[in-house]
LOFIPA-30036 format. One line per field, with one value per residue (C-alpha): residue number from 1; x, y, z. Coordinates in pm, 1 decimal, decimal comma. Example, Ala and Ser with C-alpha at 12.3 -4.5 7.8 and 13.67 -1.06 7.14 Angstrom:
BEGIN
pos: (1 2) $
x: (1230,0 1367,0) $
y: (-450,0 -106,0) $
z: (780,0 714,0) $
# end
This chain:
BEGIN
pos: (1 2 3 4 5 6 7 8 9 10 11 12 13 14 15 16 17 18 19 20 21 22 23 24 25 26 27 28 29 30 31 32 33 34 35 36 37 38 39 40 41 42 43 44 45 46 47 48 49 50 51 52 53 54 55 56 57 58 59 60 61 62 63 64 65 66 67 68 69 70 71 72 73 74 75 76 77 78 79 80 81 82 83 84 85 86 87 88 89 90 91 92 93 94 95 96 97 98 99 100 101 102 103 104 105 106 107 108 109 110 111 112 113 114 115 116 117 118 119 120 121 122 123 124 125 126 127 128 129 130 131 132 133 134 135 136 137 138 139 140 141 142 143 144 145 146 147 148 149 150 151 152 153 154 155 156 157 158 159 160 161 162 163 164 165 166 167 168 169 170 171 172 173 174 175 176 177 178 179 180 181 182 183 184 185 186 187 188 189 190 191 192 193 194 195 196 197 198 199 200 201 202 203 204 205 206 207 208 209 210 211 212 213 214 215 216 217 218 219 220 221 222 223 224 225 226 227 228 229 230 231 232 233 234 235 236 237 238 239 240 241 242 243 244 245 246 247 248 249 250 251 252 253 254 255 256 257 258 259 260 261 262 263 264 265 266 267 268 269 270 271 272 273 274 275 276 277 278 279 280 281 282 283 284 285 286 287 288 289 290 291 292 293 294 295 296 297 298 299 300 301 302 303 304 305 306 307 308 309 310 311 312 313 314 315 316 317 318 319 320 321 322 323 324 325 326 327 328 329 330 331 332 333 334 335 336 337 338 339 340 341 342 343 344 345 346 347 348 349 350 351 352 353 354 355 356 357 358 359 360 361 362 363 364 365 366 367 368 369 370 371 372 373 374 375 376 377 378 379 380 381 382 383 384 385 386 387 388 389 390 391 392 393 394 395 396 397 398 399 400 401 402 403 404 405 406 407 408 409 410 411 412 413 414 415 416 417 418 419 420 421 422 423 424 425 426 427 428 429 430 431 432 433 434 435 436 437 438 439 440 441 442 443 444 445 446 447 448 449 450 451 452 453 454 455 456 457 458 459 460 461 462 463 464 465 466 467 468 469 470 471 472 473 474 475 476 477 478 479 480 481 482 483 484 485 486 487 488 489 490 491 492 493 494 495 496 497 498 499 500 501 502 503 504 505 506 507 508 509 510 511 512 513 514 515 516 517 518 519 520 521 522 523 524 525 526 527 528 529 530 531 532 533 534 535 536 537 538 539 540 541 542 543 544 545 546 547 548 549 550 551 552 553 554 555 556 557 558 559 560 561 562 563 564 565 566 567 568 569 570 571 572) $
x: (-8078,2 -7706,3 -7503,0 -7150,1 -6864,9 -6758,9 -6393,2 -6397,2 -6304,2 -6020,7 -5739,5 -5846,1 -5863,8 -5527,0 -5373,6 -5514,1 -5369,5 -5026,9 -5037,8 -5140,5 -4865,0 -4609,2 -4719,4 -4692,7 -4344,9 -4238,4 -4375,7 -4196,6 -3873,0 -3909,6 -3974,6 -3700,7 -3425,4 -3473,0 -3601,2 -3320,0 -3063,2 -3207,3 -3222,7 -2865,2 -2756,3 -2943,9 -2766,6 -2429,4 -2485,6 -2591,3 -2270,2 -2076,4 -2292,2 -2239,6 -1867,3 -1861,4 -2066,5 -1823,3 -1524,8 -1691,5 -1746,0 -1377,6 -1275,4 -1517,6 -1364,3 -1023,6 -1166,4 -1335,2 -999,6 -803,4 -1060,1 -1205,2 -1557,3 -1839,1 -1929,4 -2227,9 -2245,2 -2546,6 -2516,0 -2769,7 -2791,6 -2996,7 -3138,1 -3504,1 -3630,5 -3861,5 -4219,7 -4239,5 -4536,5 -4657,8 -4364,0 -4304,2 -3999,9 -3866,7 -3846,3 -3588,7 -3257,3 -3126,8 -2775,7 -2629,6 -2376,2 -2237,5 -1946,0 -1733,2 -1509,1 -1171,3 -1107,3 -797,5 -698,1 -518,2 -193,4 130,8 403,9 756,5 729,2 790,2 701,6 980,3 780,0 843,2 482,9 330,1 576,9 385,4 117,7 298,2 554,9 801,4 1031,4 1147,7 797,4 648,9 346,3 148,8 152,0 -165,8 -407,8 -775,4 -1047,9 -1156,5 -1407,0 -1412,4 -1708,9 -1835,9 -2099,8 -2253,3 -2507,3 -2779,8 -2840,5 -3078,1 -2882,4 -2538,6 -2343,5 -1992,9 -2048,9 -1782,2 -1822,5 -1675,1 -1462,5 -1317,2 -1045,7 -726,7 -767,8 -802,7 -1109,8 -1106,7 -1335,3 -1317,3 -1439,9 -1538,2 -1339,2 -1095,4 -834,5 -896,9 -875,6 -765,1 -935,4 -746,0 -405,8 -319,1 -255,0 -127,9 234,8 362,9 731,5 779,0 404,1 190,8 -188,5 -417,6 -798,2 -1011,4 -1377,4 -1626,4 -1992,9 -2247,9 -2398,5 -2623,5 -2853,7 -3006,1 -3243,3 -3322,4 -3323,6 -3050,5 -2916,7 -2719,4 -2392,3 -2307,7 -1946,8 -1904,1 -1569,0 -1542,7 -1179,6 -999,5 -767,1 -453,5 -234,8 60,2 289,5 657,8 766,5 1078,7 1162,8 1161,3 1472,7 1639,5 1337,9 1171,2 854,0 574,1 230,4 -10,0 -340,2 -598,6 -668,7 -848,5 -611,1 -332,7 31,5 117,6 -132,9 16,2 385,7 383,1 129,2 -1,9 323,4 567,4 641,3 714,0 937,1 1310,3 1439,3 1695,0 1393,7 1239,2 1017,7 941,2 603,2 628,3 755,6 1022,3 1171,4 1258,3 1604,1 1606,9 1985,9 2048,9 1877,0 1910,3 1870,9 1572,4 1282,4 1133,8 1123,4 949,7 1226,5 1042,8 698,2 523,5 202,3 39,5 -295,0 -530,9 -877,1 -1065,4 -859,4 -480,4 -241,7 6,9 283,7 498,7 849,0 998,1 1360,7 1553,5 1700,5 1417,4 1145,0 797,0 494,3 182,3 -180,4 -457,7 -828,2 -1145,7 -1456,2 -1805,8 -2041,8 -2382,4 -2491,9 -2296,7 -2037,9 -1887,8 -1669,8 -1328,9 -1258,5 -964,7 -653,1 -341,2 -201,3 82,5 254,7 208,7 361,9 577,1 804,7 1139,8 992,5 1165,5 992,4 1151,8 1189,7 879,3 716,7 487,2 488,0 248,6 236,0 -34,5 -130,7 -364,8 -588,5 -597,9 -772,2 -593,8 -597,1 -380,8 -667,0 -786,2 -1071,4 -1278,7 -1463,0 -1194,2 -1138,3 -769,2 -602,5 -264,2 -13,3 353,7 614,9 760,4 603,1 747,4 551,5 177,2 1,4 -354,0 -567,0 -595,8 -973,6 -1129,1 -955,6 -1175,5 -1026,7 -1157,8 -1249,7 -879,7 -853,7 -626,8 -593,3 -334,3 -193,5 -33,1 292,5 353,3 693,5 761,9 1126,0 1421,3 1717,3 2078,2 2405,3 2271,7 2137,5 1825,5 1641,4 1455,7 1098,0 820,0 443,0 213,1 -111,2 -353,9 -705,7 -649,2 -654,8 -299,7 -244,1 -34,6 268,6 245,8 569,9 384,5 288,4 398,9 485,7 520,1 150,3 -32,6 -299,6 -28,8 210,0 510,7 622,4 971,4 1040,6 1324,6 1295,5 1557,6 1784,2 1683,1 1872,3 2190,4 2211,5 2500,7 2659,4 3016,4 3143,0 3317,5 3036,4 3004,7 2630,2 2627,7 2904,6 2923,4 2628,7 2660,2 2456,5 2135,0 1879,6 2118,8 2256,2 2630,7 2923,8 3104,6 3389,5 3503,3 3695,2 3790,2 3592,4 3302,8 3246,1 3103,2 3042,3 2764,8 2918,9 3286,1 3362,4 3611,3 3435,3 3412,0 3200,6 3080,4 2924,6 2656,5 2503,3 2144,4 2145,5 1770,2 1497,3 1309,2 1428,9 1561,8 1575,1 1771,3 1552,6 1790,0 2162,2 2451,3 2830,7 2904,5 3286,7 3573,0 3932,3 4200,4 4532,4 4705,8 4800,4 4497,0 4150,4 3880,6 3601,8 3302,3 3029,6 2960,5 2702,9 2509,0 2487,6 2638,3 2317,0 2390,9 2068,7 2169,9 2472,0 2558,4 2751,1 3013,5 2917,5 2572,1 2244,1 2047,9 1920,2 1636,7 1775,6 1650,5 1826,5 1696,4 1934,2 1741,1 1898,1 1719,5 1708,9 2010,6 2194,8 2498,3 2432,7 2699,3 2637,9 2837,4 2968,1 3106,0 3336,8 3373,4 3743,0 3784,4 3881,1 4123,4 4479,2 4660,2 4484,1 4188,8 4354,0 4372,0 4088,5 3782,5 3446,5 3146,2 2823,7 2492,7 2182,9 1818,3 1623,0 1260,3 1146,5 1421,8 1694,6 1975,2 2290,9 2642,1 2924,5 3300,2 3386,0 3750,1 3873,1 4134,5) $
y: (-823,4 -781,3 -820,1 -956,2 -893,5 -1171,2 -1181,7 -1515,6 -1378,1 -1146,0 -1393,8 -1467,0 -1097,7 -1023,6 -1320,8 -1198,5 -854,5 -1002,6 -1218,4 -923,8 -710,5 -984,1 -1015,3 -639,5 -651,4 -928,0 -741,5 -428,4 -619,4 -775,0 -435,3 -244,7 -505,3 -817,5 -651,1 -392,5 -667,1 -878,6 -581,0 -482,5 -833,9 -798,2 -466,8 -620,8 -906,2 -655,6 -460,4 -780,0 -839,1 -491,8 -521,3 -819,4 -626,8 -332,7 -568,4 -714,7 -363,5 -281,0 -606,1 -542,6 -197,9 -363,7 -627,7 -370,0 -197,4 -513,6 -682,0 -370,6 -498,9 -346,2 -500,1 -485,0 -522,9 -548,4 -352,3 -413,2 -62,4 -142,8 -435,1 -516,3 -623,0 -926,8 -889,2 -948,6 -1089,0 -851,2 -611,9 -305,9 -251,7 92,5 186,5 -22,8 168,2 288,0 318,5 554,8 501,5 795,1 912,2 1188,0 1435,8 1454,1 1802,1 1743,5 1527,7 1197,4 1273,3 1140,9 1403,9 1457,4 1181,3 1138,2 841,1 642,8 621,5 947,6 980,6 898,9 1150,6 1423,0 1373,2 1235,0 1475,3 1574,3 1800,2 1980,7 2091,6 2141,1 1918,2 1841,6 1510,6 1303,1 1429,8 1345,3 1360,5 1062,9 981,7 793,5 569,6 598,6 385,8 516,6 320,1 477,0 197,7 231,8 13,9 -93,0 220,1 86,7 39,3 186,6 377,8 193,5 359,4 266,1 499,3 466,8 86,7 38,0 -71,8 19,1 56,3 380,1 366,1 687,0 633,0 363,3 276,8 254,5 -103,5 -166,6 -467,2 -486,9 -426,3 -127,8 -165,8 185,0 73,3 -280,7 -303,0 -108,4 -100,8 205,4 159,8 460,5 424,5 736,9 709,0 956,1 1003,7 1100,8 816,6 880,4 622,3 611,3 324,3 11,2 -187,6 -335,8 -125,9 -220,1 -35,3 -57,8 5,1 131,0 104,8 446,6 395,3 67,6 -160,5 -367,9 -78,0 -1,3 293,4 296,0 617,8 754,6 1064,4 1392,3 1600,4 1575,5 1503,7 1176,9 1014,4 1122,4 972,9 1203,2 1096,9 1241,7 1024,7 1010,6 742,9 843,6 882,7 592,8 362,0 433,6 428,5 168,8 -75,1 -31,7 71,8 -104,6 -385,1 -133,2 106,3 50,6 -195,2 56,9 225,2 -94,2 -24,3 335,9 473,2 834,3 1004,1 1177,0 832,3 773,6 850,7 871,7 908,8 538,2 251,0 -124,9 -339,3 -516,8 -478,8 -197,6 143,7 389,8 601,3 901,1 1049,7 1366,7 1387,4 1730,5 1902,0 2002,8 1906,4 1577,9 1457,9 1487,5 1470,7 1184,5 1211,9 906,8 949,6 667,0 563,1 738,2 568,4 315,7 274,9 232,5 67,9 283,8 182,7 443,0 356,0 563,4 406,4 548,3 496,4 662,1 958,1 1238,3 1017,8 1067,1 869,8 1035,4 1181,5 1124,6 1291,6 1183,2 951,6 705,2 462,5 97,7 -85,8 -5,3 269,1 241,4 -18,8 -87,1 -34,5 -159,6 101,2 85,1 -135,1 -110,6 -133,1 -65,4 105,8 121,5 408,3 420,1 702,3 715,1 911,0 1079,8 747,9 590,8 367,6 322,1 529,5 388,8 585,9 853,6 976,6 1007,0 1196,2 1085,0 1190,8 1171,0 1444,3 1369,3 1343,9 999,4 830,5 795,7 700,1 563,4 372,1 -3,8 -22,5 238,2 552,6 545,9 376,5 27,2 -124,4 -128,7 240,6 154,9 225,4 60,0 267,3 151,4 312,1 304,4 411,0 520,3 604,1 481,5 511,6 524,1 575,7 505,3 189,0 351,3 681,2 794,9 910,0 1036,8 996,3 1224,6 1126,5 1353,1 1390,7 1765,2 2060,1 2015,2 1907,8 1588,0 1636,3 2013,3 2193,1 2344,4 2005,8 1989,0 1632,0 1733,4 1808,0 1528,0 1504,3 1447,2 1159,1 1136,8 794,0 737,2 453,8 358,6 311,3 47,8 41,0 -313,6 -329,9 -178,8 72,0 314,5 114,0 -8,8 -326,8 -126,8 120,5 210,9 195,0 -180,6 -294,5 -186,2 58,6 386,3 697,5 791,3 515,2 225,8 -51,9 -22,3 -232,3 -55,7 -293,8 -645,6 -803,3 -1160,4 -1177,3 -1381,2 -1745,0 -2032,6 -2319,9 -2480,0 -2488,9 -2495,9 -2241,1 -1955,2 -1641,4 -1320,8 -1028,4 -796,0 -465,8 -304,5 41,4 117,7 482,5 483,5 544,6 216,6 -131,8 -359,2 -739,4 -999,8 -1262,8 -1449,0 -1457,6 -1615,9 -1604,7 -1578,7 -1571,1 -1638,0 -1528,1 -1688,5 -1520,8 -1833,7 -2159,1 -2350,8 -2469,8 -2207,9 -2253,7 -2459,7 -2270,2 -1987,2 -2006,1 -1699,6 -1636,4 -1982,6 -2142,5 -2480,7 -2459,6 -2123,4 -2222,0 -2033,7 -2267,0 -2077,4 -2013,5 -2172,2 -1988,0 -1771,0 -1949,0 -1844,2 -1737,9 -1867,6 -1612,8 -1310,8 -1044,9 -719,6 -373,7 -99,7 246,1 472,5 204,5 -21,3 -396,3 -670,3 -999,0 -1308,6 -1524,4 -1868,1 -1983,0 -2356,3 -2384,1 -2748,4 -2858,1 -2577,8 -2516,5 -2216,3 -1908,4 -1700,7 -1364,7 -1160,4 -1345,7 -1168,3 -1286,5 -1141,6 -1146,6 -1082,5 -1016,3 -974,3 -750,3 -812,5 -474,6 -372,2 -452,3 -705,5 -551,4 -675,0 -643,8 -709,5 -855,6 -856,1 -1113,4 -947,0) $
z: (7787,7 7792,0 7467,3 7498,2 7252,9 7015,4 6892,9 6732,6 6371,4 6471,7 6418,0 6058,8 5973,6 6125,3 5938,8 5612,3 5672,3 5743,6 5430,1 5219,1 5364,5 5302,0 4939,2 4894,9 5051,2 4814,2 4514,8 4628,1 4679,5 4334,9 4176,6 4355,3 4382,7 4172,4 3852,8 3847,5 3904,2 3626,0 3390,1 3479,0 3379,7 3049,4 2986,5 3074,6 2831,1 2564,1 2623,7 2546,7 2238,4 2096,5 2169,0 1934,3 1676,9 1686,1 1656,0 1344,1 1207,6 1254,5 1081,8 794,9 743,8 711,0 475,9 254,4 217,1 139,3 -90,3 -253,1 -186,0 19,1 354,6 590,1 969,7 1204,7 1530,0 1809,2 1953,7 2265,2 2466,2 2524,0 2866,2 2880,0 3002,0 3376,9 3575,3 3847,7 3780,6 3570,6 3345,9 3263,1 2896,3 2711,8 2687,5 2353,4 2214,7 1956,7 1679,5 1483,2 1275,3 1427,1 1245,8 1424,3 1288,0 1071,8 777,6 766,6 583,4 442,9 434,6 308,2 47,8 -321,1 -536,2 -700,1 -1027,5 -1220,2 -1342,9 -1002,7 -861,5 -1046,7 -780,9 -477,2 -346,6 -618,2 -416,0 -731,1 -831,7 -485,6 -541,1 -227,7 -44,2 0,1 266,6 304,0 569,8 774,6 1050,3 1378,7 1469,8 1828,8 2004,1 2328,7 2537,0 2754,4 3002,3 3298,1 3541,3 3407,9 3495,0 3418,8 3047,6 2815,1 2494,5 2199,0 1931,0 1592,2 1465,0 1260,0 1223,0 1602,1 1804,6 2172,3 2476,2 2673,1 3034,0 3210,4 3531,3 3423,7 3164,6 2791,1 2665,2 2305,5 2148,7 1818,3 1662,2 1443,6 1068,8 991,6 980,8 933,0 849,9 525,9 453,4 524,7 501,8 533,0 527,1 492,9 599,1 452,3 536,1 796,0 998,5 1302,1 1459,1 1809,9 1880,3 2077,0 1752,2 1538,0 1249,4 941,0 882,1 512,6 410,3 54,8 -124,7 -286,5 -385,3 -324,0 -519,2 -481,2 -597,4 -374,9 -449,0 -358,3 -187,9 -27,0 174,7 -12,5 49,9 388,8 609,5 706,3 572,5 808,3 880,5 1069,6 1230,1 1470,0 1772,5 2108,7 2233,8 2469,0 2371,8 2602,2 2426,6 2086,7 2178,8 2455,6 2308,5 1954,8 1782,3 2013,8 1764,4 1485,7 1682,1 1632,7 1891,4 2020,2 2185,0 2323,2 2624,8 2527,6 2637,2 2512,5 2199,4 2408,6 2483,2 2115,9 1978,1 1595,9 1581,3 1650,8 1469,8 1434,6 1124,1 1278,8 1034,3 1246,3 1084,0 1322,3 1475,7 1621,8 1685,1 1797,8 2005,1 2026,0 2081,0 2360,8 2238,4 2240,1 1941,5 1950,0 1654,2 1637,1 1376,8 1309,2 1159,4 952,8 909,5 630,9 326,0 287,6 27,6 173,6 13,4 51,8 8,0 28,9 54,3 70,5 225,9 271,3 567,7 579,2 367,3 199,9 32,6 -312,1 -552,1 -597,8 -940,5 -1173,9 -1041,0 -1230,4 -1501,2 -1463,6 -1702,0 -1599,3 -1899,1 -2198,5 -2067,1 -2251,1 -2486,2 -2818,5 -3152,4 -3478,4 -3750,0 -3964,1 -3698,1 -3396,2 -3017,1 -2730,2 -2392,8 -2125,3 -1895,9 -1597,8 -1474,6 -1094,3 -821,4 -531,5 -344,0 -621,3 -730,8 -1093,2 -1235,4 -1521,5 -1786,5 -1832,4 -2188,0 -2276,5 -2557,8 -2695,5 -2958,6 -3057,5 -3029,1 -3372,2 -3717,9 -3801,4 -3519,9 -3470,1 -3147,1 -3129,9 -2878,9 -2914,4 -2924,4 -2696,5 -2568,4 -2253,9 -1948,0 -1869,1 -1529,6 -1438,3 -1529,3 -1821,9 -2192,1 -2418,8 -2704,9 -3029,0 -3143,9 -3520,5 -3649,9 -4006,6 -3925,9 -4132,8 -3895,6 -4016,1 -3833,4 -3484,9 -3322,8 -3173,4 -3172,7 -2857,1 -2916,5 -2688,8 -2672,2 -2469,7 -2294,8 -2108,2 -1972,6 -1927,7 -2162,9 -2295,8 -2655,8 -2686,9 -2909,0 -2882,4 -2785,9 -2490,1 -2345,6 -1980,0 -1873,6 -1508,5 -1463,9 -1283,9 -1555,9 -1820,0 -1888,3 -2118,7 -2238,5 -2376,2 -2621,5 -2854,9 -3230,6 -3320,1 -3625,8 -3712,9 -4046,1 -3891,0 -4173,9 -4136,5 -3853,9 -3890,4 -3723,1 -3448,4 -3393,5 -3021,2 -3064,9 -3124,9 -2887,4 -2524,9 -2557,7 -2372,7 -2315,2 -2141,4 -2101,2 -2172,9 -1956,6 -2001,9 -1882,6 -1599,0 -1512,5 -1425,5 -1140,4 -1051,6 -727,8 -596,3 -504,6 -708,0 -460,9 -668,8 -1015,6 -903,7 -1173,0 -1178,4 -1050,9 -1253,0 -1132,9 -1410,3 -1305,4 -1520,4 -1484,4 -1585,0 -1684,9 -1744,4 -1487,0 -1539,2 -1435,9 -1711,7 -1704,9 -1900,4 -2067,6 -2302,8 -2349,4 -2537,0 -2551,2 -2919,4 -2902,1 -2661,2 -2713,2 -2496,2 -2435,9 -2308,3 -2479,6 -2357,0 -2443,7 -2408,1 -2150,3 -2257,4 -2068,6 -1826,0 -1546,5 -1430,2 -1053,7 -980,3 -1111,9 -1273,0 -1478,4 -1623,6 -1831,8 -2150,6 -2381,8 -2578,0 -2946,6 -2901,7 -2983,3 -2741,7 -2430,0 -2199,0 -1861,7 -1527,7 -1305,3 -1497,9 -1358,2 -1304,8 -1318,9 -1124,9 -1275,5 -1219,6 -1022,3 -1056,7 -1037,0 -1016,9 -1199,5 -1104,0 -1391,3 -1298,4 -1578,1 -1639,0 -1721,2 -1616,1 -1968,3 -2024,2 -1921,1 -1786,2 -1648,9 -1771,9 -1708,5 -2025,9 -2200,4 -2332,8 -2458,2 -2638,5 -2437,5 -2612,7 -2400,8 -2497,2 -2258,8 -2168,9 -2293,1 -2526,7 -2777,4 -2791,1 -2645,0 -2715,9 -2462,4 -2485,4 -2144,2 -2034,1 -1778,6 -1555,3) $
# end
C-alpha cells in the first residue's frame, strides 16, 4: 500500500505564521517608535508646565519682597508616563531643583545714607563704615528626560528667570528689578534647598527681613554708587537686553560694558552710566555704576528657601520722628526711634536704653522700652529748664541697645547701635528777651531756618500779584515745613495804601491777609536740610498806589516740628 503526501493544511499554517510575525512587527514598531514619540511629547509638555511653575516661583519671590509676606509655589519636578497596553514604559524621568551659591556676596558699594543716624551703618565716608553686602542664592531646575533631549535648564537669579539651552541661546523670560530709575532693589536668598523627584514639591518662601522701608543714599566721596551681583548670564544679555531701558540714552544700542561712556549723560530718567563684567568661572561678577549727583532709593530684602535659614539680628538704630522737635520750658515732647537689621528693616523685641545729656531733662519710654512690631519705641522728653536770655536751648537725648551708657560723656553717637537725638527747649515766656533780640526776629545760627535775601523776581499768572522771591536757608540737617503763617505788620514807604494780602507760591487759596490771625497753609513750603530754598510771594497791591519798593513786612511762620519764627522781609 502506497501512502501519498497531503499538503492541504500548509496554507493555513503559513498564514498564521505571517499574521503572528506582522503582530510582532507592529508591537515592535509601537515599542521602538510610537511609545518613544508619545513619551517625548509628554516630556515636552512637562517642560512647558515646569516653565510656568518656575515663572510663578520667580514672581512669588518678588511678591514676598514687596508685600513682606511668605509665599508658596508648587513645582512639578518630573512627568509620569501613562500605562500602555502591550507596551513597556521606561522609568518615569525625574527633575531636580536646588539652590546654588554663586561664590560672592550681593553688594552695594560707595554709598552713604542721607539720614545721619542711618549713615552710621550705610557708608559714612568719614568713619569708614562698610557698605551693605550679603550672600544670596540662585535657583536652578534641571530635568532628566529619557527622550526630549532639547530641554533647557531653568534658572532664577538676581530677579531674572531664564532658560539656558545646552547648544543654543539663553532666553530670558522676565524683566530685571535690580534697578528701576532711581530705585535699587536687592533681594538676598538664604537657605539650602535640594529636591530630585518625579513628584511635585512645594517651595516655601520665608520673609526673614522685609518691609516697606526705603533708604535714601548718595555716592560717598568722589566715586559712583555701585551695585555688584554674581551672574551666569552673559554680558550681552545684561547690557543689551535686561538693563537697556535703564542705561543712559547716550549709550543706546550698547551690548557690552566697553560701549558705555560715563563722561556724557542725558537728563532722561536713566541713571546707569557704566558697568564692569569680570570673572572666569561659572558665575561672573557684574558691577553697575550709577550717575553721580543723584539720590537713590534703596530697598533690601532677605528671603529664606529651604533649610539653614536665620532671622537677621538687630544692627543699628535710626531716628524716625521727633528729630529737632521743640519742647516748651517746663513741658514735654516726644521722639521715636527704630531698631533695624542690616537689611534696613525693623526688628521687634529689642530692649532700648535712653537718657539725656543734661540734668534738667529726663527721657523715658512711653509705655514699653522694648521695640514693637514696627521695631519702634517712643520716648517722652520732660524739661525742667527755665530759659532766660535766649529763645531756645539745644539739648540731646541718647538711645542705645549696646553697652554704652546714655547721657554719659563717653557716649559715642557715631556707633551704629547708638543714636543721638537733638531737640530744642523753647523760651516760651520770652524771659530775658528784648524787643529787638536777634533770637526772636530773623533767627540765625545752627539748626535754624534763616532769611537769606529777597529779590523782585518770579511770575504770578494765577493771582496777578506783584512777585517777590524770598530765599531761606535751613542750617539744620533735618527738613522743616511751614504749617501756619501770618503777616502781622506792613510798612509802606510810599504815599499809598498797603497791600491787603499776600499769596504763597501763586496759590489763590493760600492768601495771608495782612494783620489777620494765623492761617493754615496749603502750599506748605518745605526746606531741606543744609540747603537754600526760594519761596514765591505774590503781593496783592491792586488797591494800593505807587510802588512796593522800600516796603517791609513782618512774616510769622509756625513750623510743623518747631517754634514760631518771625522774619522782617524787605521789598527791594
